[in-house]
Structure formats: structure tokens, C-alpha cells
PLY file of the C-alpha trace (Angstrom):
ply
format ascii 1.0
element vertex 516
property float x
property float y
property float z
element edge 515
property int vertex1
property int vertex2
end_header
-43.99 -73.97 -31.97
-45.08 -71.27 -34.44
-47.51 -69.87 -31.86
-44.70 -69.77 -29.28
-42.48 -67.87 -31.74
-45.24 -65.34 -32.55
-46.01 -64.86 -28.85
-42.35 -64.15 -28.17
-42.22 -61.55 -30.98
-45.30 -59.84 -29.59
-43.91 -59.84 -26.05
-46.54 -62.24 -24.78
-45.67 -64.91 -22.22
-45.00 -68.32 -23.76
-46.87 -71.44 -22.75
-43.94 -72.45 -20.56
-43.83 -69.12 -18.76
-47.62 -69.04 -18.35
-47.41 -72.12 -16.19
-45.36 -70.36 -13.55
-44.61 -66.76 -14.51
-43.46 -65.61 -11.08
-41.49 -68.58 -9.84
-42.39 -71.12 -7.19
-42.49 -70.07 -3.56
-40.18 -72.08 -1.31
-39.99 -71.59 2.44
-36.69 -72.79 3.86
-36.13 -73.24 7.61
-32.97 -72.26 9.48
-31.72 -75.85 9.32
-31.54 -75.53 5.50
-30.35 -71.96 4.88
-28.05 -71.75 7.93
-28.29 -67.97 8.47
-26.75 -66.86 11.76
-29.42 -64.69 13.50
-26.70 -62.87 15.46
-25.61 -61.18 12.22
-29.00 -59.49 11.84
-29.24 -55.86 12.96
-31.58 -55.28 15.94
-33.13 -52.23 14.29
-34.02 -54.20 11.17
-35.64 -56.80 13.44
-37.59 -54.01 15.17
-38.93 -52.70 11.84
-40.08 -56.19 10.80
-41.65 -56.81 14.22
-43.52 -53.48 14.19
-44.95 -54.09 10.72
-46.00 -57.65 11.52
-47.62 -56.60 14.79
-49.68 -54.12 12.76
-50.96 -56.97 10.58
-48.64 -56.57 7.57
-46.15 -58.92 5.93
-42.51 -57.85 6.36
-39.14 -59.37 5.48
-35.48 -58.42 5.29
-34.71 -58.45 1.60
-32.05 -57.93 -1.07
-28.30 -57.77 -0.58
-28.59 -58.16 3.17
-30.09 -61.64 2.75
-27.40 -62.54 0.23
-24.66 -61.49 2.65
-26.28 -63.34 5.53
-26.34 -66.52 3.44
-22.62 -66.06 2.75
-21.89 -65.64 6.47
-21.14 -61.92 6.15
-22.45 -59.09 8.33
-24.41 -56.75 6.02
-23.62 -53.04 6.11
-27.18 -52.04 5.25
-30.55 -53.65 5.83
-33.61 -53.22 3.61
-37.12 -54.35 4.47
-39.95 -55.20 2.05
-43.60 -55.19 3.07
-47.13 -55.18 1.68
-47.86 -51.96 3.61
-48.02 -48.77 1.53
-45.49 -45.98 2.22
-48.15 -43.98 4.05
-49.04 -46.97 6.24
-45.36 -47.57 7.04
-44.79 -43.92 7.93
-47.65 -43.92 10.43
-46.09 -46.78 12.42
-42.75 -45.10 13.20
-41.91 -41.88 15.02
-39.04 -40.95 12.72
-39.96 -42.13 9.22
-39.76 -40.19 5.97
-41.17 -40.97 2.52
-38.58 -40.21 -0.15
-38.28 -40.60 -3.91
-40.54 -39.85 -6.85
-40.01 -42.52 -9.45
-39.54 -45.12 -6.71
-41.16 -44.20 -3.40
-39.67 -45.74 -0.26
-39.64 -45.00 3.47
-36.54 -44.28 5.54
-36.98 -45.32 9.16
-34.30 -43.53 11.21
-32.76 -44.80 14.46
-30.34 -42.76 16.55
-29.01 -39.27 15.92
-25.90 -37.58 14.61
-23.16 -39.73 13.15
-24.40 -42.79 15.00
-27.77 -42.83 13.26
-28.86 -45.74 11.08
-31.46 -45.85 8.33
-33.58 -48.91 7.57
-35.01 -48.63 4.07
-38.57 -49.95 3.73
-40.14 -50.56 0.30
-43.59 -51.75 -0.68
-44.00 -54.91 -2.79
-44.06 -53.79 -6.45
-46.06 -55.24 -9.32
-44.17 -56.80 -12.21
-44.75 -54.98 -15.53
-43.45 -55.99 -18.94
-44.28 -55.45 -22.63
-47.32 -57.72 -22.41
-48.77 -55.27 -19.87
-47.95 -52.03 -21.71
-51.38 -50.53 -21.08
-52.84 -47.85 -18.85
-52.27 -48.60 -15.19
-54.85 -47.44 -12.68
-55.07 -47.87 -8.95
-52.35 -47.07 -6.50
-50.00 -44.72 -8.35
-49.70 -41.90 -5.81
-46.58 -40.01 -6.68
-45.35 -37.36 -9.08
-48.86 -36.90 -10.49
-48.00 -33.75 -12.41
-44.90 -35.29 -13.96
-46.79 -38.42 -15.05
-49.87 -36.58 -16.31
-50.74 -37.89 -19.74
-48.44 -40.89 -19.43
-50.58 -43.81 -20.49
-48.26 -46.76 -20.13
-46.37 -48.50 -17.38
-43.57 -49.35 -19.84
-42.58 -47.77 -23.14
-42.28 -49.46 -26.52
-38.72 -50.60 -25.83
-39.73 -52.19 -22.53
-38.30 -49.51 -20.24
-40.31 -49.18 -17.03
-41.86 -45.71 -16.70
-43.94 -46.08 -13.55
-42.53 -47.88 -10.53
-45.05 -47.15 -7.78
-47.57 -49.81 -8.66
-48.03 -52.14 -5.72
-48.38 -55.89 -6.14
-48.01 -59.27 -4.42
-44.74 -60.65 -3.06
-44.12 -63.11 -5.93
-44.31 -60.27 -8.46
-42.04 -58.14 -6.30
-39.48 -60.96 -6.34
-39.72 -61.32 -10.13
-39.16 -57.63 -10.78
-35.85 -57.70 -8.87
-32.69 -58.18 -10.90
-30.60 -61.15 -9.73
-31.82 -64.34 -8.12
-29.45 -63.93 -5.18
-30.99 -60.50 -4.48
-34.59 -61.72 -4.61
-34.86 -63.69 -1.37
-36.84 -62.70 1.74
-35.86 -63.47 5.32
-38.14 -63.30 8.35
-35.87 -62.76 11.39
-38.66 -63.74 13.79
-39.55 -67.14 12.35
-36.09 -67.47 10.69
-37.78 -68.64 7.49
-36.18 -67.82 4.13
-38.60 -67.30 1.21
-37.15 -68.01 -2.24
-39.03 -67.81 -5.56
-36.22 -68.20 -8.11
-33.74 -70.69 -6.64
-31.54 -67.88 -5.38
-30.16 -70.02 -2.56
-28.88 -72.56 -5.10
-27.22 -69.82 -7.16
-25.63 -68.44 -3.98
-24.12 -71.84 -3.22
-22.97 -72.22 -6.85
-21.54 -68.67 -6.84
-23.58 -67.70 -9.93
-25.00 -64.26 -10.75
-28.13 -64.98 -12.77
-30.68 -62.46 -14.01
-34.33 -63.27 -13.30
-36.25 -63.75 -16.54
-34.93 -62.91 -19.99
-31.74 -60.81 -19.49
-32.14 -58.71 -22.63
-35.72 -57.81 -21.74
-34.70 -56.94 -18.19
-31.94 -54.64 -19.48
-34.54 -52.92 -21.66
-36.85 -52.43 -18.68
-34.09 -50.58 -16.87
-30.77 -50.11 -18.74
-29.01 -49.23 -15.47
-29.15 -52.97 -14.72
-26.22 -53.22 -17.16
-24.11 -51.22 -14.71
-25.52 -53.14 -11.75
-24.42 -56.40 -13.40
-20.89 -55.02 -13.61
-20.99 -53.76 -10.02
-22.24 -56.99 -8.48
-19.80 -58.99 -10.58
-16.98 -56.85 -9.20
-18.29 -56.82 -5.64
-18.60 -60.61 -5.41
-15.66 -61.60 -7.60
-13.39 -62.19 -4.59
-15.95 -64.72 -3.30
-15.82 -66.64 -6.57
-19.06 -65.33 -8.13
-19.31 -65.13 -11.91
-21.98 -63.78 -14.25
-24.01 -66.53 -15.87
-23.26 -66.74 -19.62
-26.86 -65.88 -20.62
-26.81 -62.89 -18.26
-23.51 -61.57 -19.63
-24.15 -62.18 -23.33
-26.56 -59.26 -24.10
-24.59 -56.64 -22.14
-22.62 -55.21 -25.07
-25.59 -55.25 -27.46
-27.79 -53.47 -24.87
-25.19 -50.85 -23.92
-26.63 -48.19 -26.32
-29.83 -48.25 -24.23
-27.92 -46.27 -21.60
-27.95 -43.22 -23.90
-31.59 -42.64 -22.91
-30.82 -42.68 -19.18
-30.47 -39.24 -17.52
-26.84 -38.14 -17.18
-27.23 -37.47 -13.46
-28.35 -41.06 -12.85
-25.42 -42.44 -14.85
-23.08 -40.21 -12.87
-24.46 -41.61 -9.60
-24.11 -45.18 -10.88
-20.52 -44.48 -11.90
-19.76 -43.32 -8.36
-21.25 -46.54 -6.98
-18.84 -48.48 -9.16
-15.86 -46.51 -7.88
-16.66 -45.65 -4.26
-18.08 -48.83 -2.74
-14.79 -50.61 -2.15
-14.47 -52.46 -5.45
-13.12 -49.81 -7.81
-10.22 -51.85 -9.15
-12.40 -54.94 -9.61
-15.06 -52.82 -11.37
-12.51 -51.61 -13.92
-11.45 -55.21 -14.52
-15.08 -56.28 -14.98
-15.75 -53.49 -17.48
-12.73 -54.54 -19.52
-13.54 -58.23 -19.25
-17.17 -57.78 -20.36
-16.33 -55.48 -23.30
-17.84 -52.39 -21.65
-14.65 -50.34 -21.29
-16.18 -47.58 -23.46
-19.65 -46.25 -24.03
-21.39 -46.36 -20.63
-20.58 -42.80 -19.55
-17.90 -40.43 -20.93
-16.24 -39.73 -17.58
-16.19 -43.44 -16.74
-14.46 -44.02 -20.09
-11.69 -41.67 -18.92
-11.32 -43.56 -15.62
-11.02 -46.91 -17.41
-8.61 -45.49 -19.99
-6.31 -44.08 -17.28
-6.71 -46.89 -14.75
-3.20 -48.17 -15.46
-1.51 -44.76 -15.04
0.34 -44.41 -11.72
-1.79 -41.68 -10.11
-5.19 -43.14 -11.08
-4.13 -46.66 -10.18
-2.95 -45.38 -6.80
-6.20 -43.53 -6.04
-8.35 -46.54 -7.02
-6.36 -48.80 -4.71
-6.37 -46.19 -1.95
-10.15 -45.79 -2.25
-10.71 -49.54 -1.93
-8.44 -49.63 1.12
-10.24 -46.76 2.84
-13.66 -48.34 2.29
-12.39 -51.64 3.70
-11.18 -49.75 6.79
-14.55 -48.06 7.24
-13.23 -44.60 6.27
-15.14 -42.09 4.16
-14.37 -41.54 0.50
-15.57 -38.56 -1.49
-15.96 -38.38 -5.27
-14.18 -35.02 -5.49
-10.84 -36.51 -4.42
-11.00 -39.50 -6.75
-12.08 -37.42 -9.75
-9.44 -34.79 -8.94
-6.82 -37.51 -9.36
-8.38 -38.83 -12.57
-8.57 -35.38 -14.22
-5.32 -33.89 -12.87
-3.61 -34.82 -16.15
-6.07 -32.61 -18.06
-5.57 -29.73 -15.63
-1.79 -29.91 -15.92
-1.92 -30.01 -19.72
-4.29 -27.04 -19.99
-2.32 -25.09 -17.40
1.00 -25.60 -19.17
-0.46 -24.63 -22.55
-1.66 -21.32 -21.15
1.69 -20.66 -19.47
3.42 -21.31 -22.79
1.14 -18.70 -24.36
2.26 -16.11 -21.82
-0.62 -16.28 -19.37
-0.05 -15.53 -15.70
0.17 -18.64 -13.53
-2.84 -18.41 -11.24
-5.37 -17.20 -13.86
-4.00 -19.86 -16.21
-4.67 -22.54 -13.61
-8.22 -21.30 -13.01
-8.97 -21.22 -16.75
-7.61 -24.75 -17.15
-9.84 -25.97 -14.31
-12.92 -24.31 -15.84
-12.20 -25.98 -19.17
-11.87 -29.41 -17.55
-15.24 -29.05 -15.82
-17.00 -28.03 -19.00
-15.40 -30.79 -21.06
-15.36 -33.70 -18.60
-17.96 -33.19 -15.87
-20.82 -31.46 -17.67
-24.12 -30.61 -15.99
-24.78 -33.24 -13.33
-26.53 -33.21 -9.98
-24.35 -31.86 -7.20
-21.83 -30.35 -9.58
-21.59 -27.13 -7.55
-20.12 -28.72 -4.41
-18.12 -31.21 -6.45
-16.58 -28.38 -8.46
-15.77 -26.34 -5.35
-14.01 -29.24 -3.64
-12.02 -30.27 -6.72
-11.06 -26.67 -7.45
-9.66 -26.22 -3.93
-7.65 -29.43 -4.15
-6.10 -28.42 -7.47
-5.54 -24.74 -6.60
-3.77 -25.77 -3.41
-1.06 -27.77 -5.19
1.18 -24.85 -6.31
0.75 -23.23 -2.89
2.53 -26.16 -1.25
5.75 -24.90 -2.86
5.51 -21.79 -0.69
7.00 -22.67 2.70
8.13 -19.29 4.04
6.37 -16.34 5.63
2.76 -16.72 6.78
1.65 -18.98 3.89
2.17 -22.35 5.66
0.14 -21.22 8.68
-2.78 -19.97 6.59
-2.71 -23.07 4.39
-2.99 -25.62 7.20
-5.91 -23.61 8.64
-8.01 -24.11 5.50
-10.94 -26.51 5.71
-9.84 -28.51 2.65
-6.16 -28.65 3.62
-6.26 -32.36 4.45
-7.73 -33.27 1.07
-5.17 -31.06 -0.70
-2.32 -32.59 1.27
-3.53 -36.16 0.66
-3.54 -35.31 -3.04
0.05 -34.02 -2.77
1.06 -37.14 -0.82
-0.43 -39.43 -3.46
1.31 -37.46 -6.22
4.62 -37.78 -4.37
4.13 -41.52 -3.96
3.93 -41.96 -7.74
6.70 -39.49 -8.59
4.47 -36.61 -9.73
5.58 -34.34 -6.85
8.68 -33.86 -4.71
8.86 -36.49 -1.95
10.79 -34.10 0.33
8.07 -31.47 -0.10
5.34 -33.93 0.93
7.41 -35.03 3.94
7.91 -31.40 5.03
4.16 -30.75 5.02
3.54 -34.06 6.77
5.71 -32.83 9.65
4.47 -29.24 9.60
0.77 -29.98 9.98
1.29 -31.93 13.23
4.15 -29.87 14.70
3.87 -27.37 17.57
4.68 -23.69 17.15
8.42 -24.01 17.89
8.80 -26.97 15.55
6.94 -25.12 12.82
9.29 -22.15 13.09
12.24 -24.53 12.80
10.74 -26.15 9.70
10.16 -22.75 8.10
13.77 -21.75 8.89
14.92 -25.01 7.32
12.85 -24.32 4.18
14.28 -20.77 4.02
17.83 -22.11 4.22
17.11 -24.60 1.46
15.72 -21.80 -0.68
18.86 -19.68 -0.15
21.06 -22.64 -1.00
19.19 -23.20 -4.24
19.52 -19.53 -5.15
23.29 -19.67 -4.59
23.72 -22.71 -6.80
21.67 -21.24 -9.64
23.66 -19.81 -12.54
23.56 -15.98 -12.65
21.65 -14.50 -15.53
23.32 -12.33 -18.15
21.91 -8.94 -17.13
21.74 -9.59 -13.40
20.02 -6.94 -11.38
21.23 -5.78 -7.96
20.40 -8.24 -5.17
17.84 -7.53 -2.53
18.96 -7.86 1.08
19.00 -11.50 2.07
17.51 -10.77 5.47
14.69 -13.29 5.48
12.06 -10.65 4.71
9.28 -11.31 2.25
10.33 -11.54 -1.38
8.79 -9.22 -3.98
6.45 -12.03 -5.07
5.39 -12.57 -1.48
4.85 -8.86 -0.94
2.65 -8.77 -4.06
0.62 -11.69 -2.76
1.45 -13.95 -5.71
0.56 -17.63 -5.35
3.32 -20.18 -4.99
4.38 -21.74 -8.24
4.37 -18.37 -10.06
8.02 -17.60 -9.48
9.77 -17.18 -12.80
6.55 -16.50 -14.71
7.12 -12.72 -14.64
10.04 -10.52 -13.54
9.88 -9.45 -9.90
9.00 -5.84 -9.28
11.76 -3.66 -7.90
11.35 -2.74 -4.26
12.08 0.76 -3.07
13.80 1.37 0.25
14.54 4.57 2.10
18.00 5.09 3.48
18.93 7.45 6.29
20.42 10.74 5.15
22.74 13.04 7.02
21.03 16.07 8.52
20.70 18.88 6.01
20.91 16.57 2.94
17.91 16.47 0.64
16.04 13.24 0.99
14.78 11.44 -2.06
13.97 7.80 -2.62
16.79 5.76 -4.04
16.43 2.65 -6.16
18.23 -0.47 -5.24
0 1
1 2
2 3
3 4
4 5
5 6
6 7
7 8
8 9
9 10
10 11
11 12
12 13
13 14
14 15
15 16
16 17
17 18
18 19
19 20
20 21
21 22
22 23
23 24
24 25
25 26
26 27
27 28
28 29
29 30
30 31
31 32
32 33
33 34
34 35
35 36
36 37
37 38
38 39
39 40
40 41
41 42
42 43
43 44
44 45
45 46
46 47
47 48
48 49
49 50
50 51
51 52
52 53
53 54
54 55
55 56
56 57
57 58
58 59
59 60
60 61
61 62
62 63
63 64
64 65
65 66
66 67
67 68
68 69
69 70
70 71
71 72
72 73
73 74
74 75
75 76
76 77
77 78
78 79
79 80
80 81
81 82
82 83
83 84
84 85
85 86
86 87
87 88
88 89
89 90
90 91
91 92
92 93
93 94
94 95
95 96
96 97
97 98
98 99
99 100
100 101
101 102
102 103
103 104
104 105
105 106
106 107
107 108
108 109
109 110
110 111
111 112
112 113
113 114
114 115
115 116
116 117
117 118
118 119
119 120
120 121
121 122
122 123
123 124
124 125
125 126
126 127
127 128
128 129
129 130
130 131
131 132
132 133
133 134
134 135
135 136
136 137
137 138
138 139
139 140
140 141
141 142
142 143
143 144
144 145
145 146
146 147
147 148
148 149
149 150
150 151
151 152
152 153
153 154
154 155
155 156
156 157
157 158
158 159
159 160
160 161
161 162
162 163
163 164
164 165
165 166
166 167
167 168
168 169
169 170
170 171
171 172
172 173
173 174
174 175
175 176
176 177
177 178
178 179
179 180
180 181
181 182
182 183
183 184
184 185
185 186
186 187
187 188
188 189
189 190
190 191
191 192
192 193
193 194
194 195
195 196
196 197
197 198
198 199
199 200
200 201
201 202
202 203
203 204
204 205
205 206
206 207
207 208
208 209
209 210
210 211
211 212
212 213
213 214
214 215
215 216
216 217
217 218
218 219
219 220
220 221
221 222
222 223
223 224
224 225
225 226
226 227
227 228
228 229
229 230
230 231
231 232
232 233
233 234
234 235
235 236
236 237
237 238
238 239
239 240
240 241
241 242
242 243
243 244
244 245
245 246
246 247
247 248
248 249
249 250
250 251
251 252
252 253
253 254
254 255
255 256
256 257
257 258
258 259
259 260
260 261
261 262
262 263
263 264
264 265
265 266
266 267
267 268
268 269
269 270
270 271
271 272
272 273
273 274
274 275
275 276
276 277
277 278
278 279
279 280
280 281
281 282
282 283
283 284
284 285
285 286
286 287
287 288
288 289
289 290
290 291
291 292
292 293
293 294
294 295
295 296
296 297
297 298
298 299
299 300
300 301
301 302
302 303
303 304
304 305
305 306
306 307
307 308
308 309
309 310
310 311
311 312
312 313
313 314
314 315
315 316
316 317
317 318
318 319
319 320
320 321
321 322
322 323
323 324
324 325
325 326
326 327
327 328
328 329
329 330
330 331
331 332
332 333
333 334
334 335
335 336
336 337
337 338
338 339
339 340
340 341
341 342
342 343
343 344
344 345
345 346
346 347
347 348
348 349
349 350
350 351
351 352
352 353
353 354
354 355
355 356
356 357
357 358
358 359
359 360
360 361
361 362
362 363
363 364
364 365
365 366
366 367
367 368
368 369
369 370
370 371
371 372
372 373
373 374
374 375
375 376
376 377
377 378
378 379
379 380
380 381
381 382
382 383
383 384
384 385
385 386
386 387
387 388
388 389
389 390
390 391
391 392
392 393
393 394
394 395
395 396
396 397
397 398
398 399
399 400
400 401
401 402
402 403
403 404
404 405
405 406
406 407
407 408
408 409
409 410
410 411
411 412
412 413
413 414
414 415
415 416
416 417
417 418
418 419
419 420
420 421
421 422
422 423
423 424
424 425
425 426
426 427
427 428
428 429
429 430
430 431
431 432
432 433
433 434
434 435
435 436
436 437
437 438
438 439
439 440
440 441
441 442
442 443
443 444
444 445
445 446
446 447
447 448
448 449
449 450
450 451
451 452
452 453
453 454
454 455
455 456
456 457
457 458
458 459
459 460
460 461
461 462
462 463
463 464
464 465
465 466
466 467
467 468
468 469
469 470
470 471
471 472
472 473
473 474
474 475
475 476
476 477
477 478
478 479
479 480
480 481
481 482
482 483
483 484
484 485
485 486
486 487
487 488
488 489
489 490
490 491
491 492
492 493
493 494
494 495
495 496
496 497
497 498
498 499
499 500
500 501
501 502
502 503
503 504
504 505
505 506
506 507
507 508
508 509
509 510
510 511
511 512
512 513
513 514
514 515
């Protein structure tokens, strides 16, 4: 007993684990697992067949097998093999090795929007604290980056080198959850299971392979993956096993050592894969509402506000309908509150409207987004969505025509529509733009005339100011703000400039400009 305790402290495998450290291989026929072969993608079958014909082992693996067991048609198919990335690449006409820390091969079928990618990975060796020593052999990637790195894992147990090939049983053990660690051969229809994943699938249990705390130390991002899978499978009745859930809060500080760009990507997976609302609920339920990533903290904090709640639900609906969802739109909704606050503060301090809006947007990016991968495009898209909002108030002259011609108009309008749905924008304004964007030329002219009449009516009902200046001709021509090219939403921020007109003079009379 004492020896077992000391071994555990030193990170050595206990006597019990030494008996069977990598699980027991079970091969289950179709009569036991019940997978419907018609749900398997033909291109995934082709990849497996090609690898096996070349003398390698190959299986469909991961979430695809889990979904097949549950009677669902997987969206993506991954293949695992004992062939190295270079050997896989040589077997396919369109195959590309990607990744540095984790090298895989993308086998591409089809072209354009109809293309499909089958992801092929090589069986990885399992590495833990007991093997924290120099690894030699088949590490073939990022040599310069890893130069001088002597260990496969660091002192805390975090895996540093992932491209160390190994046998299938070790590959299964290094995966996270038992239900994601099964292998399916579509040719023989045999299911290979090392960790009783099929039993957990039937029991609707999410169980971490091995010691959960140690696995979180190996890769802290598994904490977020636990939340994501719990959210994704919650509607099917899956729950995190108590031992798997218990260390999550205590291990959360480990995420501070994970690169910000990787955390940002993991946050987007939580929010853009069709289970955003359920992910927020899981974070709150598991005590992880704060501390994973600052921007995610903001999302969770504002999840109950009307606009954020609406965009989370709308995102889940679009994913379920097979429509695309982009992070710029969702984050624009989440951070709109900050933009509005900063914008109003600058207006109160006497700043001009459009520069004030731009300064508020810049401040939000610096404070909330930070320096993450892909920030340039993300910033450009969000900036256009926000900057377009005050322009929707301008419905006369040439502005409506130029606005609908912009590439990001649809995203800006969808943002306006969502704001109107929750009472943050005028419903009539959103309806007007809904009609205008699909109308023909004659209908558009009618809508602009209608908007002009509404504007005149509002001006008539407004109370006259004390020192009222002479009126300009109400002839439908561009207003002084329009003539100056001022953005919509700036009316009232500064007095309109006086416009000079020339009047006809009788012959012989000196002509000089007259002020209105």
C-alpha cells in the first residue's frame, strides 16, 4: 500500500495499472454494435480501403464512430492509421500534410464548395509523467522550434511533443473520452474498443480515459472539450461522470499557460458548433463561468441579455439548418453594448459622431479582443457591421442604393434586424430595409419617397427652437448634412452649415450672393 502511494506521488504506474495500462482490446461484430453501414461516407470508406490495400491498418475513429453508434449521420469523418503522414500522402493524389505540433493529413475529394476533407492521423504514442525523458525516433516536425527540448512532457504533465508514433492501444489511451476512443472498420464492420466506450455510449456517460486530473494537466484544453462535449450531447441524455467533472474547477488555472490564440479558437468551437446556449449552461453548471478566457467571460455574463441571448439562439438555429455562421457577427452582438457606451461617452464630451464611433470601436478591440490569430479580418468585419448601423437611419438620396451594394450589407442588416427584434432598434426601420433590399427600381423610389414624407412629417411636429433660422426650401434636395457627406446618425451633433443660393437679378442690377 505504501509502495502504491509512493509510486502515485512519483507519477509511476501503480501495480493495478501495470497489469493493463492501455486497456483491453475488444473486437465487436455488427450484430453487437449495430452500426448502420449506410450512414458511413463513401469517401471515408475509400480512404480506409486505400490504406489497407497498401498494407496498413486503418479505421474510422473519434466522434464519427460515436455518432454512428447513436444512429446519427456524422458531419465529419476522421481516419486513424499506422502509416506515417508521408506514407499517407504518397497514396492519394490530393493530400496535404498540415500542422506542426500535431501533424495530420487532409485527403481532399471534390472541388469548390462541394469538396470534402477526410482527416487522417497516425497512431500516437501515449506519454505521461513516468515517461518524461528524451524522446528519440520519429519526431519529424518543427525541428527548429523543438531544438533543445528534452522532454515529451513538462514537469506539470503537459504534453510538449505530439508527433511520436505508437501502437493502436496507446493511441486509444491518449484520446480523451472513452466514447471518442473507438475504431470502426467499414470493410469488415468490426468495432475495436479498448476502454469500454460502447458501454458508456449506451449508458450516456462522458468518462475521461485514465486519471482526469492528470489528463487535464497533459492538455488543459481538455477542460474546454469536456464542457463542449457535455453541451453537444446533453440533448441525448449524456452527462459527465462525477470523477471526470470533479477536477475541472481546480485545474482551470492551467489554462493560463495555453496560448491566447488557441483559447480563442476553442471559445469559437463552444459558440459556433450549434450548441452555444447549452455550452453557456454547462459552464455555469460546472462552475466555470469565469476564468477560462476573458472574452468568454463576457459572453457568459451577458448571455441573459436580450441581444446576446437572441444571437446565441439564432446561431444554434442556423447551424441546425446547415447555414454558415461567422464569429464576427456573434461577437459584434456580444460587444455592441461596449461600443454604444464608449460612443455615447465621446458624444457627451463633444466629439463628432463618426470619429467618436471609430474611437469607441478601437477601444473595444484593444480591451476585449486583444492580439489573436485572424484578428485583422475579424476586426474589419465587425467594424463594418457596427459602422453601418447609424447609416441605416439615412433613407433619402443615394445612400440607400450605395448601402445595399456593399459586400457586408447583409451582415449589417441582419444585425439591425436582430436589434429590432429585441427592442434595441426601430422595428419600422428594419422593415423598411427588409423591403428595400429586395424591391425593384420603381418600388425603391416609392420607398424613398415614403421615407422622405415621414421625415418631413417629423420635422413639422418638432417644436421650433428659440432662435430659429430661416428654412431651406423643402424641395426634396439634399440637406446640408447630406451635401457635406456626413454619416447618418450625426444629425443634431453639430449645427448645419448655411447653404448659399444665387437668385436671378434684373438686367443691369449688380449681382452678389445673398444668404438665405
